[in-house]
Backbone atoms as SQL, in Angstrom:
CREATE TABLE atoms (id INTEGER PRIMARY KEY, chain TEXT, resi INTEGER, resn TEXT, atom TEXT, x REAL, y REAL, z REAL);
INSERT INTO atoms VALUES
  (1, 'A', 1, 'MET', 'N', 203.349, 126.319, 4.877),
  (2, 'A', 1, 'MET', 'CA', 204.199, 126.543, 5.943),
  (3, 'A', 1, 'MET', 'C', 203.939, 125.162, 6.741),
  (4, 'A', 2, 'ARG', 'N', 202.955, 124.683, 6.986),
  (5, 'A', 2, 'ARG', 'CA', 202.776, 123.588, 7.718),
  (6, 'A', 2, 'ARG', 'C', 203.359, 122.373, 6.970),
  (7, 'A', 3, 'LYS', 'N', 203.222, 122.251, 5.706),
  (8, 'A', 3, 'LYS', 'CA', 203.679, 121.302, 4.761),
  (9, 'A', 3, 'LYS', 'C', 205.170, 121.182, 5.019),
  (10, 'A', 4, 'ASP', 'N', 206.035, 122.317, 4.957),
  (11, 'A', 4, 'ASP', 'CA', 207.264, 122.549, 5.200),
  (12, 'A', 4, 'ASP', 'C', 207.948, 122.068, 6.421),
  (13, 'A', 5, 'HIS', 'N', 207.179, 122.190, 7.353),
  (14, 'A', 5, 'HIS', 'CA', 207.584, 122.053, 8.709),
  (15, 'A', 5, 'HIS', 'C', 207.541, 120.471, 8.780),
  (16, 'A', 6, 'LYS', 'N', 206.614, 119.910, 8.431),
  (17, 'A', 6, 'LYS', 'CA', 206.372, 118.355, 8.279),
  (18, 'A', 6, 'LYS', 'C', 207.322, 117.816, 7.607),
  (19, 'A', 7, 'ALA', 'N', 207.711, 118.263, 6.497),
  (20, 'A', 7, 'ALA', 'CA', 208.729, 117.641, 5.518),
  (21, 'A', 7, 'ALA', 'C', 210.197, 117.665, 6.564),
  (22, 'A', 8, 'LYS', 'N', 210.417, 118.923, 7.015),
  (23, 'A', 8, 'LYS', 'CA', 211.676, 118.873, 7.733),
  (24, 'A', 8, 'LYS', 'C', 211.759, 118.025, 9.029),
  (25, 'A', 9, 'CYS', 'N', 210.638, 118.061, 9.770),
  (26, 'A', 9, 'CYS', 'CA', 210.420, 117.127, 10.846),
  (27, 'A', 9, 'CYS', 'C', 210.847, 115.441, 10.379),
  (28, 'A', 10, 'ALA', 'N', 210.071, 115.237, 9.218),
  (29, 'A', 10, 'ALA', 'CA', 210.186, 113.883, 8.764),
  (30, 'A', 10, 'ALA', 'C', 211.720, 113.487, 8.446),
  (31, 'A', 11, 'ALA', 'N', 212.305, 114.476, 7.824),
  (32, 'A', 11, 'ALA', 'CA', 213.715, 114.343, 7.402),
  (33, 'A', 11, 'ALA', 'C', 214.619, 114.280, 8.741),
  (34, 'A', 12, 'LEU', 'N', 214.296, 115.086, 9.573),
  (35, 'A', 12, 'LEU', 'CA', 215.154, 114.969, 10.899),
  (36, 'A', 12, 'LEU', 'C', 214.929, 113.658, 11.422),
  (37, 'A', 13, 'LEU', 'N', 213.632, 113.074, 11.708),
  (38, 'A', 13, 'LEU', 'CA', 213.294, 111.913, 12.204),
  (39, 'A', 13, 'LEU', 'C', 214.033, 110.757, 11.353),
  (40, 'A', 14, 'ALA', 'N', 213.869, 110.638, 10.202),
  (41, 'A', 14, 'ALA', 'CA', 214.538, 109.844, 9.285),
  (42, 'A', 14, 'ALA', 'C', 216.068, 109.832, 9.727),
  (43, 'A', 15, 'ASP', 'N', 216.731, 110.865, 9.890),
  (44, 'A', 15, 'ASP', 'CA', 218.051, 111.161, 10.027),
  (45, 'A', 15, 'ASP', 'C', 218.378, 110.568, 11.399),
  (46, 'A', 16, 'TYR', 'N', 217.514, 110.826, 12.333),
  (47, 'A', 16, 'TYR', 'CA', 217.518, 110.244, 13.682),
  (48, 'A', 16, 'TYR', 'C', 217.494, 108.599, 13.580),
  (49, 'A', 17, 'GLU', 'N', 216.565, 108.092, 13.065),
  (50, 'A', 17, 'GLU', 'CA', 216.364, 106.645, 13.197),
  (51, 'A', 17, 'GLU', 'C', 217.577, 105.983, 12.168),
  (52, 'A', 18, 'ALA', 'N', 218.064, 106.581, 11.450),
  (53, 'A', 18, 'ALA', 'CA', 219.129, 105.837, 10.502),
  (54, 'A', 18, 'ALA', 'C', 220.429, 105.881, 11.569),
  (55, 'A', 19, 'LYS', 'N', 220.599, 107.156, 12.328),
  (56, 'A', 19, 'LYS', 'CA', 221.702, 106.931, 13.277),
  (57, 'A', 19, 'LYS', 'C', 221.472, 106.128, 14.664),
  (58, 'A', 20, 'ARG', 'N', 220.219, 106.155, 14.878),
  (59, 'A', 20, 'ARG', 'CA', 219.811, 105.218, 16.059),
  (60, 'A', 20, 'ARG', 'C', 220.010, 103.707, 15.923),
  (61, 'A', 21, 'LYS', 'N', 219.634, 103.194, 14.739),
  (62, 'A', 21, 'LYS', 'CA', 219.687, 101.782, 14.546),
  (63, 'A', 21, 'LYS', 'C', 221.117, 101.280, 14.676),
  (64, 'A', 22, 'PRO', 'N', 222.239, 101.787, 14.146),
  (65, 'A', 22, 'PRO', 'CA', 223.423, 100.968, 14.281),
  (66, 'A', 22, 'PRO', 'C', 223.966, 101.133, 15.801),
  (67, 'A', 23, 'LEU', 'N', 223.422, 102.157, 16.480),
  (68, 'A', 23, 'LEU', 'CA', 223.871, 102.503, 17.952),
  (69, 'A', 23, 'LEU', 'C', 223.139, 101.301, 18.615),
  (70, 'A', 24, 'LEU', 'N', 221.777, 100.961, 18.308),
  (71, 'A', 24, 'LEU', 'CA', 221.138, 99.994, 19.185),
  (72, 'A', 24, 'LEU', 'C', 221.477, 98.588, 18.664),
  (73, 'A', 25, 'ALA', 'N', 222.019, 98.437, 17.602),
  (74, 'A', 25, 'ALA', 'CA', 222.714, 97.136, 17.105),
  (75, 'A', 25, 'ALA', 'C', 223.929, 97.043, 17.725),
  (76, 'A', 26, 'ASP', 'N', 224.758, 97.947, 18.070),
  (77, 'A', 26, 'ASP', 'CA', 226.027, 97.823, 18.826),
  (78, 'A', 26, 'ASP', 'C', 225.658, 97.781, 20.146),
  (79, 'A', 27, 'TYR', 'N', 224.815, 98.193, 20.804),
  (80, 'A', 27, 'TYR', 'CA', 224.485, 98.115, 22.134),
  (81, 'A', 27, 'TYR', 'C', 223.869, 96.425, 22.365),
  (82, 'A', 28, 'GLU', 'N', 223.137, 96.106, 21.777),
  (83, 'A', 28, 'GLU', 'CA', 222.436, 94.707, 21.710),
  (84, 'A', 28, 'GLU', 'C', 223.673, 93.789, 21.524),
  (85, 'A', 29, 'ALA', 'N', 224.654, 93.945, 20.693),
  (86, 'A', 29, 'ALA', 'CA', 225.614, 93.036, 20.280),
  (87, 'A', 29, 'ALA', 'C', 226.565, 93.227, 21.589),
  (88, 'A', 30, 'LYS', 'N', 226.842, 93.913, 22.248),
  (89, 'A', 30, 'LYS', 'CA', 227.497, 94.184, 23.438),
  (90, 'A', 30, 'LYS', 'C', 227.127, 93.727, 24.897),
  (91, 'A', 31, 'ARG', 'N', 225.650, 93.765, 24.792),
  (92, 'A', 31, 'ARG', 'CA', 224.710, 93.420, 25.902),
  (93, 'A', 31, 'ARG', 'C', 224.694, 91.790, 26.123),
  (94, 'A', 32, 'LYS', 'N', 224.782, 91.138, 24.951),
  (95, 'A', 32, 'LYS', 'CA', 224.257, 89.790, 24.839),
  (96, 'A', 32, 'LYS', 'C', 225.387, 88.727, 25.549),
  (97, 'A', 33, 'PRO', 'N', 226.437, 89.148, 25.477),
  (98, 'A', 33, 'PRO', 'CA', 227.564, 88.328, 25.932),
  (99, 'A', 33, 'PRO', 'C', 227.573, 88.505, 27.479),
  (100, 'A', 34, 'LEU', 'N', 227.309, 89.981, 27.822),
  (101, 'A', 34, 'LEU', 'CA', 227.333, 90.415, 29.311),
  (102, 'A', 34, 'LEU', 'C', 226.159, 89.542, 30.038),
  (103, 'A', 35, 'LEU', 'N', 224.958, 89.622, 29.183),
  (104, 'A', 35, 'LEU', 'CA', 223.805, 88.827, 29.771),
  (105, 'A', 35, 'LEU', 'C', 224.071, 87.232, 29.916),
  (106, 'A', 36, 'ALA', 'N', 224.879, 86.757, 29.048),
  (107, 'A', 36, 'ALA', 'CA', 224.962, 85.164, 29.071),
  (108, 'A', 36, 'ALA', 'C', 226.141, 84.947, 30.344),
  (109, 'A', 37, 'ASP', 'N', 226.832, 85.935, 30.374),
  (110, 'A', 37, 'ASP', 'CA', 227.883, 85.690, 31.570),
  (111, 'A', 37, 'ASP', 'C', 227.142, 85.536, 32.892),
  (112, 'A', 38, 'TYR', 'N', 226.258, 86.820, 32.791),
  (113, 'A', 38, 'TYR', 'CA', 225.457, 86.867, 34.282),
  (114, 'A', 38, 'TYR', 'C', 224.666, 85.826, 34.431),
  (115, 'A', 39, 'GLU', 'N', 223.961, 85.144, 33.457),
  (116, 'A', 39, 'GLU', 'CA', 223.032, 84.075, 33.597),
  (117, 'A', 39, 'GLU', 'C', 223.763, 82.767, 33.873),
  (118, 'A', 40, 'ALA', 'N', 225.101, 82.711, 33.159),
  (119, 'A', 40, 'ALA', 'CA', 225.812, 81.398, 33.690),
  (120, 'A', 40, 'ALA', 'C', 226.309, 81.621, 35.286),
  (121, 'A', 41, 'LYS', 'N', 226.683, 82.820, 35.583),
  (122, 'A', 41, 'LYS', 'CA', 227.261, 82.930, 37.227),
  (123, 'A', 41, 'LYS', 'C', 226.098, 82.943, 38.006),
  (124, 'A', 42, 'GLY', 'N', 224.883, 83.565, 37.477),
  (125, 'A', 42, 'GLY', 'CA', 223.776, 83.483, 38.301),
  (126, 'A', 42, 'GLY', 'C', 223.334, 82.117, 38.678),
  (127, 'A', 43, 'ALA', 'N', 223.495, 81.130, 37.752),
  (128, 'A', 43, 'ALA', 'CA', 222.735, 80.049, 37.864),
  (129, 'A', 43, 'ALA', 'C', 223.841, 79.094, 38.846),
  (130, 'A', 44, 'ALA', 'N', 225.098, 79.144, 38.785),
  (131, 'A', 44, 'ALA', 'CA', 226.013, 78.646, 39.610),
  (132, 'A', 44, 'ALA', 'C', 225.949, 79.172, 41.062),
  (133, 'A', 45, 'LEU', 'N', 225.616, 80.575, 41.124),
  (134, 'A', 45, 'LEU', 'CA', 225.575, 81.043, 42.741),
  (135, 'A', 45, 'LEU', 'C', 224.201, 80.598, 43.134),
  (136, 'A', 46, 'TRP', 'N', 223.182, 80.643, 42.258),
  (137, 'A', 46, 'TRP', 'CA', 221.760, 80.003, 42.846),
  (138, 'A', 46, 'TRP', 'C', 222.006, 78.509, 43.472),
  (139, 'A', 47, 'ALA', 'N', 222.633, 77.734, 42.647),
  (140, 'A', 47, 'ALA', 'CA', 222.765, 76.261, 43.075),
  (141, 'A', 47, 'ALA', 'C', 223.800, 76.245, 44.477),
  (142, 'A', 48, 'ASP', 'N', 224.888, 77.064, 44.497),
  (143, 'A', 48, 'ASP', 'CA', 225.463, 77.165, 45.584),
  (144, 'A', 48, 'ASP', 'C', 224.761, 77.585, 46.935),
  (145, 'A', 49, 'TYR', 'N', 223.729, 78.683, 46.858),
  (146, 'A', 49, 'TYR', 'CA', 222.903, 79.220, 47.777),
  (147, 'A', 49, 'TYR', 'C', 221.907, 78.183, 47.979),
  (148, 'A', 50, 'GLU', 'N', 221.356, 77.383, 47.349),
  (149, 'A', 50, 'GLU', 'CA', 220.353, 76.379, 47.529),
  (150, 'A', 50, 'GLU', 'C', 221.066, 75.317, 48.328),
  (151, 'A', 51, 'ALA', 'N', 222.098, 74.863, 47.898),
  (152, 'A', 51, 'ALA', 'CA', 222.838, 73.783, 48.655),
  (153, 'A', 51, 'ALA', 'C', 223.071, 74.128, 50.211),
  (154, 'A', 52, 'LYS', 'N', 223.745, 75.430, 50.466),
  (155, 'A', 52, 'LYS', 'CA', 223.944, 76.086, 51.773),
  (156, 'A', 52, 'LYS', 'C', 222.526, 76.036, 52.420),
  (157, 'A', 53, 'ARG', 'N', 221.660, 76.542, 51.695),
  (158, 'A', 53, 'ARG', 'CA', 220.551, 76.979, 52.558),
  (159, 'A', 53, 'ARG', 'C', 219.829, 75.385, 52.934),
  (160, 'A', 54, 'THR', 'N', 219.794, 74.507, 52.077),
  (161, 'A', 54, 'THR', 'CA', 219.422, 73.344, 52.439),
  (162, 'A', 54, 'THR', 'C', 220.262, 72.642, 53.618),
  (163, 'A', 55, 'ALA', 'N', 221.293, 72.884, 53.736),
  (164, 'A', 55, 'ALA', 'CA', 222.190, 72.292, 54.857),
  (165, 'A', 55, 'ALA', 'C', 221.635, 73.158, 56.183),
  (166, 'A', 56, 'LEU', 'N', 221.781, 74.134, 55.984),
  (167, 'A', 56, 'LEU', 'CA', 221.080, 75.462, 57.021),
  (168, 'A', 56, 'LEU', 'C', 219.844, 74.923, 57.507),
  (169, 'A', 57, 'LEU', 'N', 218.728, 74.568, 56.743),
  (170, 'A', 57, 'LEU', 'CA', 217.485, 74.171, 57.233),
  (171, 'A', 57, 'LEU', 'C', 217.360, 73.052, 57.806),
  (172, 'A', 58, 'ALA', 'N', 218.225, 72.227, 57.258),
  (173, 'A', 58, 'ALA', 'CA', 218.147, 70.819, 58.029),
  (174, 'A', 58, 'ALA', 'C', 218.686, 70.769, 59.363),
  (175, 'A', 59, 'ASP', 'N', 219.888, 71.524, 59.523),
  (176, 'A', 59, 'ASP', 'CA', 220.393, 71.724, 60.899),
  (177, 'A', 59, 'ASP', 'C', 219.333, 72.514, 61.643),
  (178, 'A', 60, 'TYR', 'N', 218.611, 73.450, 61.356),
  (179, 'A', 60, 'TYR', 'CA', 217.574, 74.261, 61.994),
  (180, 'A', 60, 'TYR', 'C', 216.387, 73.310, 62.463),
  (181, 'A', 61, 'VAL', 'N', 216.056, 72.347, 61.399),
  (182, 'A', 61, 'VAL', 'CA', 215.012, 71.399, 61.837),
  (183, 'A', 61, 'VAL', 'C', 215.318, 70.297, 62.707),
  (184, 'A', 62, 'ALA', 'N', 216.582, 69.995, 62.930),
  (185, 'A', 62, 'ALA', 'CA', 217.180, 69.072, 63.729),
  (186, 'A', 62, 'ALA', 'C', 217.056, 69.586, 65.134),
  (187, 'A', 63, 'LYS', 'N', 217.781, 70.782, 65.498),
  (188, 'A', 63, 'LYS', 'CA', 217.794, 71.618, 66.584),
  (189, 'A', 63, 'LYS', 'C', 216.411, 71.992, 67.067),
  (190, 'A', 64, 'ARG', 'N', 215.403, 72.158, 66.280),
  (191, 'A', 64, 'ARG', 'CA', 214.305, 72.608, 66.622),
  (192, 'A', 64, 'ARG', 'C', 213.308, 71.441, 67.264),
  (193, 'A', 65, 'ALA', 'N', 213.783, 70.074, 66.455),
  (194, 'A', 65, 'ALA', 'CA', 213.058, 68.754, 67.005),
  (195, 'A', 65, 'ALA', 'C', 213.643, 68.523, 68.445),
  (196, 'A', 66, 'ALA', 'N', 214.816, 68.889, 68.640),
  (197, 'A', 66, 'ALA', 'CA', 215.355, 68.623, 70.049),
  (198, 'A', 66, 'ALA', 'C', 214.705, 69.391, 71.119),
  (199, 'A', 67, 'LEU', 'N', 214.574, 70.765, 70.705),
  (200, 'A', 67, 'LEU', 'CA', 214.007, 71.669, 71.305),
  (201, 'A', 67, 'LEU', 'C', 212.442, 71.202, 71.795),
  (202, 'A', 68, 'TRP', 'N', 211.903, 70.945, 70.787),
  (203, 'A', 68, 'TRP', 'CA', 210.438, 70.434, 71.015),
  (204, 'A', 68, 'TRP', 'C', 210.388, 69.689, 71.839),
  (205, 'A', 69, 'ALA', 'N', 211.152, 68.243, 71.676),
  (206, 'A', 69, 'ALA', 'CA', 211.179, 67.132, 72.527),
  (207, 'A', 69, 'ALA', 'C', 211.391, 67.537, 73.681),
  (208, 'A', 70, 'ASP', 'N', 212.219, 68.230, 74.091),
  (209, 'A', 70, 'ASP', 'CA', 212.519, 68.859, 75.421),
  (210, 'A', 70, 'ASP', 'C', 211.520, 69.342, 76.199),
  (211, 'A', 71, 'TYR', 'N', 210.671, 70.336, 75.314),
  (212, 'A', 71, 'TYR', 'CA', 209.650, 71.056, 75.840),
  (213, 'A', 71, 'TYR', 'C', 208.413, 70.047, 76.247),
  (214, 'A', 72, 'GLU', 'N', 208.354, 69.223, 75.261),
  (215, 'A', 72, 'GLU', 'CA', 207.294, 67.990, 75.516),
  (216, 'A', 72, 'GLU', 'C', 207.563, 67.403, 76.909),
  (217, 'A', 73, 'ALA', 'N', 208.753, 66.899, 76.935),
  (218, 'A', 73, 'ALA', 'CA', 209.029, 66.310, 78.180),
  (219, 'A', 73, 'ALA', 'C', 208.830, 66.894, 79.468),
  (220, 'A', 74, 'LYS', 'N', 209.163, 68.222, 79.351),
  (221, 'A', 74, 'LYS', 'CA', 208.929, 69.018, 80.769),
  (222, 'A', 74, 'LYS', 'C', 207.353, 69.396, 80.764),
  (223, 'A', 75, 'ARG', 'N', 206.687, 69.447, 79.624),
  (224, 'A', 75, 'ARG', 'CA', 205.203, 69.717, 79.610),
  (225, 'A', 75, 'ARG', 'C', 204.293, 68.439, 80.216),
  (226, 'A', 76, 'LYS', 'N', 204.691, 67.326, 79.762),
  (227, 'A', 76, 'LYS', 'CA', 204.072, 66.141, 80.041),
  (228, 'A', 76, 'LYS', 'C', 203.512, 66.028, 81.428),
  (229, 'A', 77, 'PRO', 'N', 204.492, 66.094, 82.408),
  (230, 'A', 77, 'PRO', 'CA', 204.044, 65.948, 83.867),
  (231, 'A', 77, 'PRO', 'C', 203.172, 67.077, 84.352),
  (232, 'A', 78, 'LEU', 'N', 203.071, 68.229, 83.522),
  (233, 'A', 78, 'LEU', 'CA', 202.134, 69.169, 83.947),
  (234, 'A', 78, 'LEU', 'C', 200.711, 68.885, 83.559),
  (235, 'A', 79, 'ASP', 'N', 200.576, 67.980, 82.631),
  (236, 'A', 79, 'ASP', 'CA', 199.285, 67.631, 82.047),
  (237, 'A', 79, 'ASP', 'C', 198.275, 67.084, 83.321),
  (238, 'A', 80, 'ILE', 'N', 197.190, 67.339, 83.284),
  (239, 'A', 80, 'ILE', 'CA', 196.288, 66.760, 84.435),
  (240, 'A', 80, 'ILE', 'C', 195.485, 65.561, 83.813);
């Protein structure tokens, strides 16, 4: 009985694997171009983000420097 059960389970698993492999291959074949498209667009989007972020940061640093200079000019007379 146990041997019969094992044999039936082995046959079922073999059938499952035989049907699963082409499904996985089909999935992988369809996924690869999607991933390539995502990676191509992602790289361009990241470059655009970095360019915009760099400009924003430069603007912030310049404005912060002006604020600090104003603070320092107003604080200096308060020094003893």
